[in-house]
N, C-alpha and C positions, 0 to 999 in steps of 0.2 A: 145546359139546355137539354130538356128531355127530347125523346124521339118525335113527339108531336110538334114541339117547337122547332126542331131541326127541319121537319118536313115543311112547315109553314114558311120558315126562313128560306129554304131551298126554292120553294115555289115563288115566293116574293122576288127573289133575286133573278131566277130564270125568266120571269116575265119582263125583266128590265134590261136584259143583256142584248147586245147587238145580234142581228140575224146571223146564224151560222156559228155563234160563239157559245151556244147552250151547252154542248158537250164538254168544252173546256171549263166552263164555269161550274158545271155539275161535278167534274172531277176534283177541282180545287175545294169545293164545299164539302164533298164527301170525305176527302182526306182530312180536312179540319174537324169534321164531326167525329171521325174515327179517333183522332187525337183527343178530343174532348171526352169521348167514352172511355178511353184508356187512362185519362187523367194526365196526359202529357202535353196538352194544348197550353202554349205559353204566350206571354206578351210578345215575344219575338215572332211567333206564328201570326199574331194579329198584324204586326208591322209588315210582314211579308204578304199577307192576304190582301190588305187594302190596295196597294198599287196594282197588284195583279187584277183584282176585280174592277178597279177603276178603268183599266185598259179594255175591259170586256163590256162595260155598260154603255147603254145608249146615253149620249151626252145630256139629253134633256131629263134623264132619270137620275143623274149623278147626285144632285143635292138631296133628293128624297132618300136614296139608298145610304148616303153618308150619314144622315140623321139617324136612321135605324141602326146602322153598324156602330155608330158612336154610342148609342144607348146600350146596345148589346155589350160592347167592349167596356163600357163603364160599369156594367154589372158583372163583368168577368171576375172570377175569384170570390164572388160573394155567395157561394153555395151554402 
């Protein structure tokens, strides 16, 4: 994912997290983006990311976010 895509994804997620959880979500996402940029982002990272983010999201936004993350992870490794 390029920088523009990362910024769009970050914005998308942050708009859907619970009040007061934005900083925690931002930290998780930025760490994952750093790993992507370094080429060290793995399927294991995705598996850790999903439950963390689910716990931070607004319940009514969960399905929408899962669809986007699923699409992203399905494209993972197809650079």
